[in-house]
N, CA, C and O atoms as a GROMACS GRO file, in nm:
protein
  364
    1MET      N    1 -13.268  -1.613   8.614
    1MET     CA    2 -13.334  -1.521   8.520
    1MET      C    3 -13.477  -1.497   8.572
    1MET      O    4 -13.549  -1.591   8.606
    2THR      N    5 -13.515  -1.370   8.578
    2THR     CA    6 -13.648  -1.333   8.625
    2THR      C    7 -13.738  -1.313   8.504
    2THR      O    8 -13.705  -1.239   8.411
    3MET      N    9 -13.852  -1.382   8.509
    3MET     CA   10 -13.947  -1.368   8.397
    3MET      C   11 -14.050  -1.263   8.435
    3MET      O   12 -14.102  -1.263   8.547
    4LYS      N   13 -14.079  -1.176   8.344
    4LYS     CA   14 -14.179  -1.073   8.366
    4LYS      C   15 -14.316  -1.138   8.353
    4LYS      O   16 -14.345  -1.208   8.256
    5GLN      N   17 -14.401  -1.114   8.453
    5GLN     CA   18 -14.536  -1.167   8.447
    5GLN      C   19 -14.621  -1.073   8.363
    5GLN      O   20 -14.619  -0.951   8.380
    6SER      N   21 -14.695  -1.131   8.274
    6SER     CA   22 -14.784  -1.049   8.192
    6SER      C   23 -14.928  -1.064   8.242
    6SER      O   24 -14.963  -1.161   8.310
    7ALA      N   25 -15.006  -0.968   8.208
    7ALA     CA   26 -15.147  -0.972   8.246
    7ALA      C   27 -15.215  -1.087   8.174
    7ALA      O   28 -15.176  -1.120   8.062
    8PRO      N   29 -15.315  -1.149   8.236
    8PRO     CA   30 -15.386  -1.255   8.167
    8PRO      C   31 -15.454  -1.201   8.042
    8PRO      O   32 -15.493  -1.084   8.038
    9PRO      N   33 -15.467  -1.285   7.942
    9PRO     CA   34 -15.530  -1.236   7.818
    9PRO      C   35 -15.674  -1.193   7.843
    9PRO      O   36 -15.745  -1.255   7.922
   10LYS      N   37 -15.715  -1.088   7.776
   10LYS     CA   38 -15.851  -1.040   7.791
   10LYS      C   39 -15.944  -1.138   7.718
   10LYS      O   40 -15.922  -1.173   7.602
   11LEU      N   41 -16.046  -1.181   7.789
   11LEU     CA   42 -16.139  -1.276   7.731
   11LEU      C   43 -16.245  -1.202   7.650
   11LEU      O   44 -16.283  -1.090   7.683
   12ILE      N   45 -16.290  -1.265   7.545
   12ILE     CA   46 -16.392  -1.204   7.461
   12ILE      C   47 -16.520  -1.183   7.541
   12ILE      O   48 -16.597  -1.092   7.512
   13GLU      N   49 -16.542  -1.268   7.644
   13GLU     CA   50 -16.660  -1.254   7.727
   13GLU      C   51 -16.660  -1.125   7.807
   13GLU      O   52 -16.765  -1.079   7.853
   14ASP      N   53 -16.541  -1.065   7.823
   14ASP     CA   54 -16.529  -0.939   7.897
   14ASP      C   55 -16.575  -0.818   7.816
   14ASP      O   56 -16.594  -0.711   7.873
   15GLU      N   57 -16.593  -0.833   7.688
   15GLU     CA   58 -16.634  -0.721   7.606
   15GLU      C   59 -16.780  -0.685   7.630
   15GLU      O   60 -16.865  -0.774   7.627
   16PRO      N   61 -16.812  -0.558   7.652
   16PRO     CA   62 -16.950  -0.519   7.684
   16PRO      C   63 -17.051  -0.564   7.578
   16PRO      O   64 -17.161  -0.606   7.612
   17GLU      N   65 -17.015  -0.556   7.451
   17GLU     CA   66 -17.112  -0.594   7.349
   17GLU      C   67 -17.139  -0.746   7.351
   17GLU      O   68 -17.249  -0.790   7.317
   18VAL      N   69 -17.039  -0.824   7.389
   18VAL     CA   70 -17.058  -0.968   7.401
   18VAL      C   71 -17.146  -0.999   7.522
   18VAL      O   72 -17.234  -1.085   7.515
   19GLN      N   73 -17.122  -0.929   7.631
   19GLN     CA   74 -17.206  -0.949   7.750
   19GLN      C   75 -17.350  -0.911   7.721
   19GLN      O   76 -17.442  -0.981   7.763
   20ALA      N   77 -17.372  -0.801   7.649
   20ALA     CA   78 -17.507  -0.757   7.616
   20ALA      C   79 -17.577  -0.859   7.527
   20ALA      O   80 -17.694  -0.890   7.548
   21ALA      N   81 -17.506  -0.910   7.428
   21ALA     CA   82 -17.563  -1.011   7.339
   21ALA      C   83 -17.598  -1.140   7.416
   21ALA      O   84 -17.704  -1.200   7.396
   22PHE      N   85 -17.507  -1.180   7.504
   22PHE     CA   86 -17.532  -1.299   7.584
   22PHE      C   87 -17.654  -1.280   7.673
   22PHE      O   88 -17.736  -1.370   7.686
   23SER      N   89 -17.665  -1.163   7.735
   23SER     CA   90 -17.777  -1.133   7.822
   23SER      C   91 -17.910  -1.138   7.744
   23SER      O   92 -18.009  -1.194   7.791
   24GLU      N   93 -17.910  -1.080   7.627
   24GLU     CA   94 -18.030  -1.084   7.543
   24GLU      C   95 -18.069  -1.226   7.506
   24GLU      O   96 -18.187  -1.262   7.509
   25ARG      N   97 -17.969  -1.305   7.472
   25ARG     CA   98 -17.995  -1.446   7.436
   25ARG      C   99 -18.050  -1.523   7.554
   25ARG      O  100 -18.142  -1.604   7.539
   26ALA      N  101 -17.993  -1.498   7.674
   26ALA     CA  102 -18.039  -1.567   7.794
   26ALA      C  103 -18.183  -1.530   7.829
   26ALA      O  104 -18.258  -1.612   7.880
   27LYS      N  105 -18.221  -1.405   7.801
   27LYS     CA  106 -18.358  -1.363   7.829
   27LYS      C  107 -18.462  -1.440   7.749
   27LYS      O  108 -18.577  -1.452   7.790
   28GLU      N  109 -18.419  -1.493   7.634
   28GLU     CA  110 -18.512  -1.573   7.554
   28GLU      C  111 -18.554  -1.700   7.628
   28GLU      O  112 -18.659  -1.756   7.598
   29TYR      N  113 -18.474  -1.745   7.723
   29TYR     CA  114 -18.504  -1.866   7.800
   29TYR      C  115 -18.569  -1.838   7.934
   29TYR      O  116 -18.614  -1.931   8.001
   30ALA      N  117 -18.576  -1.714   7.974
   30ALA     CA  118 -18.620  -1.680   8.110
   30ALA      C  119 -18.758  -1.734   8.143
   30ALA      O  120 -18.777  -1.795   8.249
   31ASP      N  121 -18.855  -1.713   8.055
   31ASP     CA  122 -18.992  -1.759   8.084
   31ASP      C  123 -18.996  -1.912   8.099
   31ASP      O  124 -19.059  -1.964   8.191
   32ARG      N  125 -18.930  -1.980   8.008
   32ARG     CA  126 -18.928  -2.128   8.012
   32ARG      C  127 -18.859  -2.176   8.142
   32ARG      O  128 -18.907  -2.270   8.206
   33MET      N  129 -18.750  -2.114   8.178
   33MET     CA  130 -18.676  -2.155   8.298
   33MET      C  131 -18.758  -2.127   8.424
   33MET      O  132 -18.750  -2.204   8.520
   34LEU      N  133 -18.834  -2.020   8.424
   34LEU     CA  134 -18.922  -1.991   8.538
   34LEU      C  135 -19.026  -2.101   8.554
   34LEU      O  136 -19.054  -2.146   8.665
   35HIS      N  137 -19.083  -2.145   8.443
   35HIS     CA  138 -19.180  -2.255   8.448
   35HIS      C  139 -19.116  -2.383   8.499
   35HIS      O  140 -19.178  -2.458   8.574
   36ILE      N  141 -18.992  -2.409   8.458
   36ILE     CA  142 -18.922  -2.530   8.504
   36ILE      C  143 -18.897  -2.520   8.655
   36ILE      O  144 -18.920  -2.616   8.729
   37LEU      N  145 -18.850  -2.403   8.700
   37LEU     CA  146 -18.827  -2.385   8.845
   37LEU      C  147 -18.955  -2.402   8.923
   37LEU      O  148 -18.957  -2.466   9.029
   38ALA      N  149 -19.065  -2.343   8.872
   38ALA     CA  150 -19.194  -2.355   8.941
   38ALA      C  151 -19.239  -2.500   8.947
   38ALA      O  152 -19.293  -2.544   9.048
   39ASN      N  153 -19.218  -2.576   8.840
   39ASN     CA  154 -19.253  -2.717   8.837
   39ASN      C  155 -19.172  -2.794   8.941
   39ASN      O  156 -19.226  -2.879   9.012
   40ILE      N  157 -19.042  -2.765   8.948
   40ILE     CA  158 -18.958  -2.833   9.048
   40ILE      C  159 -19.005  -2.797   9.189
   40ILE      O  160 -19.017  -2.885   9.274
   41ALA      N  161 -19.031  -2.666   9.214
   41ALA     CA  162 -19.074  -2.621   9.346
   41ALA      C  163 -19.205  -2.688   9.389
   41ALA      O  164 -19.224  -2.717   9.507
   42GLU      N  165 -19.294  -2.713   9.295
   42GLU     CA  166 -19.423  -2.769   9.329
   42GLU      C  167 -19.428  -2.921   9.325
   42GLU      O  168 -19.508  -2.982   9.396
   43ASN      N  169 -19.343  -2.984   9.244
   43ASN     CA  170 -19.363  -3.128   9.218
   43ASN      C  171 -19.244  -3.217   9.248
   43ASN      O  172 -19.260  -3.339   9.242
   44SER      N  173 -19.128  -3.165   9.280
   44SER     CA  174 -19.012  -3.251   9.301
   44SER      C  175 -19.028  -3.338   9.426
   44SER      O  176 -19.087  -3.296   9.526
   45ASP      N  177 -18.977  -3.460   9.419
   45ASP     CA  178 -18.978  -3.549   9.534
   45ASP      C  179 -18.868  -3.511   9.634
   45ASP      O  180 -18.868  -3.557   9.748
   46SER      N  181 -18.774  -3.427   9.591
   46SER     CA  182 -18.663  -3.387   9.676
   46SER      C  183 -18.695  -3.255   9.748
   46SER      O  184 -18.720  -3.153   9.685
   47ASP      N  185 -18.693  -3.260   9.880
   47ASP     CA  186 -18.715  -3.135   9.955
   47ASP      C  187 -18.610  -3.030   9.922
   47ASP      O  188 -18.643  -2.912   9.908
   48SER      N  189 -18.484  -3.072   9.911
   48SER     CA  190 -18.379  -2.973   9.884
   48SER      C  191 -18.397  -2.911   9.746
   48SER      O  192 -18.369  -2.792   9.729
   49ALA      N  193 -18.442  -2.986   9.648
   49ALA     CA  194 -18.468  -2.930   9.514
   49ALA      C  195 -18.584  -2.832   9.518
   49ALA      O  196 -18.578  -2.728   9.454
   50ARG      N  197 -18.690  -2.865   9.593
   50ARG     CA  198 -18.804  -2.775   9.603
   50ARG      C  199 -18.764  -2.643   9.670
   50ARG      O  200 -18.803  -2.535   9.626
   51VAL      N  201 -18.685  -2.654   9.778
   51VAL     CA  202 -18.640  -2.534   9.847
   51VAL      C  203 -18.550  -2.448   9.756
   51VAL      O  204 -18.567  -2.327   9.748
   52ALA      N  205 -18.457  -2.514   9.689
   52ALA     CA  206 -18.365  -2.440   9.600
   52ALA      C  207 -18.443  -2.370   9.489
   52ALA      O  208 -18.415  -2.254   9.457
   53ALA      N  209 -18.539  -2.439   9.430
   53ALA     CA  210 -18.618  -2.379   9.322
   53ALA      C  211 -18.703  -2.263   9.375
   53ALA      O  212 -18.711  -2.158   9.311
   54ALA      N  213 -18.764  -2.282   9.490
   54ALA     CA  214 -18.846  -2.176   9.548
   54ALA      C  215 -18.759  -2.054   9.580
   54ALA      O  216 -18.798  -1.940   9.551
   55ASN      N  217 -18.641  -2.079   9.639
   55ASN     CA  218 -18.550  -1.965   9.667
   55ASN      C  219 -18.506  -1.894   9.541
   55ASN      O  220 -18.497  -1.771   9.539
   56ALA      N  221 -18.479  -1.968   9.436
   56ALA     CA  222 -18.436  -1.906   9.312
   56ALA      C  223 -18.546  -1.817   9.256
   56ALA      O  224 -18.519  -1.708   9.207
   57ILE      N  225 -18.670  -1.864   9.262
   57ILE     CA  226 -18.782  -1.783   9.214
   57ILE      C  227 -18.798  -1.658   9.301
   57ILE      O  228 -18.813  -1.547   9.248
   58LEU      N  229 -18.795  -1.674   9.432
   58LEU     CA  230 -18.812  -1.559   9.521
   58LEU      C  231 -18.697  -1.460   9.506
   58LEU      O  232 -18.720  -1.338   9.509
   59ASP      N  233 -18.576  -1.509   9.491
   59ASP     CA  234 -18.462  -1.419   9.474
   59ASP      C  235 -18.478  -1.332   9.349
   59ASP      O  236 -18.439  -1.215   9.350
   60ARG      N  237 -18.533  -1.388   9.245
   60ARG     CA  238 -18.548  -1.312   9.121
   60ARG      C  239 -18.672  -1.221   9.126
   60ARG      O  240 -18.675  -1.115   9.064
   61ALA      N  241 -18.772  -1.264   9.201
   61ALA     CA  242 -18.895  -1.183   9.210
   61ALA      C  243 -18.882  -1.069   9.311
   61ALA      O  244 -18.924  -0.956   9.285
   62GLU      N  245 -18.822  -1.099   9.425
   62GLU     CA  246 -18.819  -1.000   9.536
   62GLU      C  247 -18.678  -0.947   9.561
   62GLU      O  248 -18.660  -0.851   9.636
   63GLY      N  249 -18.580  -1.007   9.502
   63GLY     CA  250 -18.441  -0.972   9.533
   63GLY      C  251 -18.395  -1.054   9.654
   63GLY      O  252 -18.475  -1.092   9.740
   64LYS      N  253 -18.266  -1.079   9.658
   64LYS     CA  254 -18.212  -1.156   9.768
   64LYS      C  255 -18.225  -1.075   9.896
   64LYS      O  256 -18.211  -0.953   9.895
   65PRO      N  257 -18.252  -1.145  10.008
   65PRO     CA  258 -18.261  -1.070  10.135
   65PRO      C  259 -18.124  -1.015  10.172
   65PRO      O  260 -18.021  -1.073  10.137
   66PRO      N  261 -18.123  -0.904  10.244
   66PRO     CA  262 -17.992  -0.847  10.284
   66PRO      C  263 -17.917  -0.945  10.371
   66PRO      O  264 -17.976  -1.017  10.452
   67GLN      N  265 -17.786  -0.947  10.352
   67GLN     CA  266 -17.702  -1.036  10.434
   67GLN      C  267 -17.636  -0.952  10.541
   67GLN      O  268 -17.594  -0.838  10.518
   68ALA      N  269 -17.626  -1.012  10.659
   68ALA     CA  270 -17.560  -0.945  10.771
   68ALA      C  271 -17.412  -0.930  10.739
   68ALA      O  272 -17.350  -1.018  10.679
   69LEU      N  273 -17.357  -0.818  10.779
   69LEU     CA  274 -17.215  -0.793  10.759
   69LEU      C  275 -17.153  -0.766  10.894
   69LEU      O  276 -17.188  -0.669  10.961
   70ASN      N  277 -17.062  -0.851  10.935
   70ASN     CA  278 -16.994  -0.834  11.062
   70ASN      C  279 -16.865  -0.755  11.038
   70ASN      O  280 -16.781  -0.796  10.958
   71THR      N  281 -16.850  -0.644  11.107
   71THR     CA  282 -16.730  -0.563  11.090
   71THR      C  283 -16.678  -0.523  11.228
   71THR      O  284 -16.752  -0.515  11.325
   72THR      N  285 -16.553  -0.498  11.232
   72THR     CA  286 -16.490  -0.446  11.352
   72THR      C  287 -16.411  -0.323  11.313
   72THR      O  288 -16.322  -0.331  11.228
   73LEU      N  289 -16.442  -0.210  11.373
   73LEU     CA  290 -16.368  -0.086  11.348
   73LEU      C  291 -16.273  -0.063  11.463
   73LEU      O  292 -16.311  -0.074  11.580
   74THR      N  293 -16.151  -0.032  11.430
   74THR     CA  294 -16.051  -0.002  11.530
   74THR      C  295 -15.992   0.135  11.503
   74THR      O  296 -15.944   0.163  11.394
   75GLN      N  297 -15.995   0.218  11.604
   75GLN     CA  298 -15.937   0.351  11.589
   75GLN      C  299 -15.788   0.340  11.620
   75GLN      O  300 -15.748   0.281  11.721
   76ILE      N  301 -15.707   0.397  11.533
   76ILE     CA  302 -15.562   0.393  11.550
   76ILE      C  303 -15.512   0.533  11.570
   76ILE      O  304 -15.545   0.623  11.492
   77ASN      N  305 -15.434   0.552  11.674
   77ASN     CA  306 -15.373   0.680  11.703
   77ASN      C  307 -15.254   0.696  11.609
   77ASN      O  308 -15.169   0.607  11.602
   78SER      N  309 -15.247   0.807  11.538
   78SER     CA  310 -15.136   0.827  11.444
   78SER      C  311 -15.000   0.822  11.512
   78SER      O  312 -14.900   0.795  11.445
   79ASP      N  313 -14.993   0.848  11.641
   79ASP     CA  314 -14.865   0.843  11.712
   79ASP      C  315 -14.817   0.698  11.728
   79ASP      O  316 -14.699   0.674  11.752
   80ASP      N  317 -14.910   0.601  11.714
   80ASP     CA  318 -14.876   0.461  11.729
   80ASP      C  319 -14.824   0.398  11.602
   80ASP      O  320 -14.780   0.283  11.603
   81ILE      N  321 -14.828   0.472  11.491
   81ILE     CA  322 -14.786   0.418  11.362
   81ILE      C  323 -14.639   0.451  11.342
   81ILE      O  324 -14.598   0.567  11.348
   82GLY      N  325 -14.560   0.346  11.318
   82GLY     CA  326 -14.416   0.366  11.296
   82GLY      C  327 -14.389   0.407  11.152
   82GLY      O  328 -14.471   0.383  11.064
   83TRP      N  329 -14.275   0.470  11.130
   83TRP     CA  330 -14.234   0.512  10.997
   83TRP      C  331 -14.135   0.412  10.942
   83TRP      O  332 -14.032   0.388  11.004
   84ALA      N  333 -14.164   0.352  10.827
   84ALA     CA  334 -14.080   0.246  10.773
   84ALA      C  335 -13.977   0.300  10.674
   84ALA      O  336 -13.887   0.226  10.634
   85GLY      N  337 -13.988   0.424  10.635
   85GLY     CA  338 -13.896   0.478  10.536
   85GLY      C  339 -13.777   0.546  10.598
   85GLY      O  340 -13.748   0.526  10.716
   86ASP      N  341 -13.709   0.625  10.522
   86ASP     CA  342 -13.597   0.703  10.568
   86ASP      C  343 -13.647   0.807  10.666
   86ASP      O  344 -13.733   0.888  10.632
   87PRO      N  345 -13.594   0.806  10.791
   87PRO     CA  346 -13.646   0.901  10.891
   87PRO      C  347 -13.635   1.045  10.848
   87PRO      O  348 -13.712   1.129  10.895
   88SER      N  349 -13.541   1.076  10.761
   88SER     CA  350 -13.529   1.214  10.717
   88SER      C  351 -13.645   1.257  10.625
   88SER      O  352 -13.669   1.376  10.606
   89ASP      N  353 -13.719   1.156  10.568
   89ASP     CA  354 -13.835   1.186  10.482
   89ASP      C  355 -13.960   1.214  10.566
   89ASP      O  356 -14.055   1.274  10.517
   90ALA      N  357 -13.958   1.171  10.692
   90ALA     CA  358 -14.078   1.192  10.776
   90ALA      C  359 -14.086   1.334  10.822
   90ALA      O  360 -13.986   1.395  10.859
   91SER      N  361 -14.206   1.387  10.821
   91SER     CA  362 -14.222   1.523  10.870
   91SER      C  363 -14.342   1.534  10.959
   91SER      O  364 -14.371   1.642  11.010
   0.00000   0.00000   0.00000
């Protein structure tokens, strides 16, 4: 017996009004969290914590730096592409 797969249930978090409300609520903490990050960046005994906090502040202030994207483009000759369907359908 084959069972039909159904789409996953839509989460309430996916609703635009819920996202907007969550974003507004999170903004209430932004200033406090910035102070916490700055304190970690300046005073933590852990180098990795200081770097992470400094990067988080810079990413939010200046935007994340562009990331390199490695791509390879290959030109394909249409004569090299085989037809997988009924040959009478090919034109």
